[in-house]
N, C-alpha and C positions, 0 to 999 in steps of 0.2 A: 503493498498499500504506502503510495506516496503520500509525504507528509510536509512537503515545501510546496507552497502556492507557485503556481506559475503564473505570469504577469504575460497578459491577453492583451491583444490589441483589437480595434472593431473588426477586421477581418477574423480572425481566431472568433471571435465571439459570434460573428455570424455563421461561421462555418458549424460552430457548436448547435445553433438556433435550428439552424436549416436540418442537420443531421438528427438534432432531437425530435424534430417533425416528421421526418421521414431516411432513417438511418440506410433505405435501400437508393438513395439519390445517386445518381451516375455521377461520375467526377465532370463531366460536360454539364450537368444541370446544376452540380455544385457551384460550378466557377461561376457560370450566368447568375445565380442568385447572389454569388457576393460581392459580383462584379472585377473580378481578377480573370485571368487566362488560367488555362488548364494546367501549366507547369505548375506557377507558383502555388496556386492552389492546394495540387498535390505534393506540394513540400510543405506546403503548411498542416497538411491535413496526417503526412507522414510524422511530423514533429510532435503533433497533438497526440498521437497515438504514441510515440515513442516516450514522451513525457509524463504518460500515464495520464493525461486529461481526457482522453477518448479511452477507457477501459477495456472497451469491447462493442462487439455488436450482437442483438440477440431478437428474436420474437417478442413480440408482446400478447400473452395468450390472455385472451377474457375469461377469468375465472369463473363468471356466472354461468357461461355457454358451455363450460366443463363440468358444470353442476357442484363448483365447490363456493357456493355462496353465504356459506355461513364464516361470520368473522368477527373472533373474539379477540380484545388487548388483555393478557394477563399480566399483573403485578407479582413477581415473583422475591420472595425475601429469602435470602439466605443464612444457615444457621452459623457461617464462617464463612468470613470476605478477606482472609489473608489472599494472600497471591495463588497458591497452590490450588485453594479452594476456587479462585474464580477462574484458574486456568480449566481446572476439572470441567466446572460447570460452561464454559465457552467451548471446548471440545465435544461436549454431549448433546449440546445445544445445537449445534450448526449440522449435526448427523440427523436431526429430524427434520423430514420433509415437510411435515404439517405448519413448521413458524417460517412463516415467511420471511420476520424481521426479530432479532433479537437487538436492544440496547443496554448497555450497562447505565444505568441512571444515580443521579446525584438527589436524592430523594430520600422518603422515609423506607421505601422498597429498593432492591438494588437492580433489577431487571424488569424491563417491560419487552412484552414478547407479542407478535402480530401472529393468530395462527388461525389458520384458514381452514375449513373442514368443509363436508356435504352436508352437516346437518348438526341439532344440537345433541343426539344421540353419539355421533361420533365424537363431537368436541369431548362430550363427557369421558369417553375414551381416551381418548388423547390425554386429557388433566389428569384423568385416575390412574391410568397404566403408564404415561410417559412423561409428562410434565413433573408430578411428582413424584415420580423416583427418579429424576437429574440428579445429580451429586448438588448434596448439602442446601436443598428446598427444605424449606423450614415451614411457608404457608405462599399459599397464592390468593390472589382476588381478581374476578373475571368482571369485565365489562363486553358485554354483547353488542356489535355494531347492530345499528337497525337501518341504515341506509349509508352509502361511501357516497361523500357528497364530490371529495377528490383526491385521488390516488395516485395519478402516475406524474412521474419524471420532475426534472428541475426547473421545467417550463424555460420562457424566456430569459437567455443570461446575456442579451447585449446591453 
């Protein structure tokens, strides 16, 4: 993971904005979109990839159409927050396909997980048999999503 912020000019930001909207855009179309010729656009794109600003490309899947429309946020408290315990929890949680996001928090709980399942019954199983069994979990609290208002991407970076 890159930790240093990269300096971006307006052309770099326009590249990022265009690709965030259409990651399959051809280099020719991208060059037209940002107002540069093909060669400098391609050089900038390669630099943004090499510097880790563009971490990769992937298809955006619609979880609702895949039957994964039950979303819950789970606050997780650990019984031990020393480095070894945190590493053990992190290693285990990244192996769970139902956990879409996991964030260590500066709060009265230690982690916030975004969990996606097919329904409440499947979620109860994931909570009871997987999340509660993760290393050092002492308690959880669940918040069920009623409607996703905004979910995707960074949006406009220009």
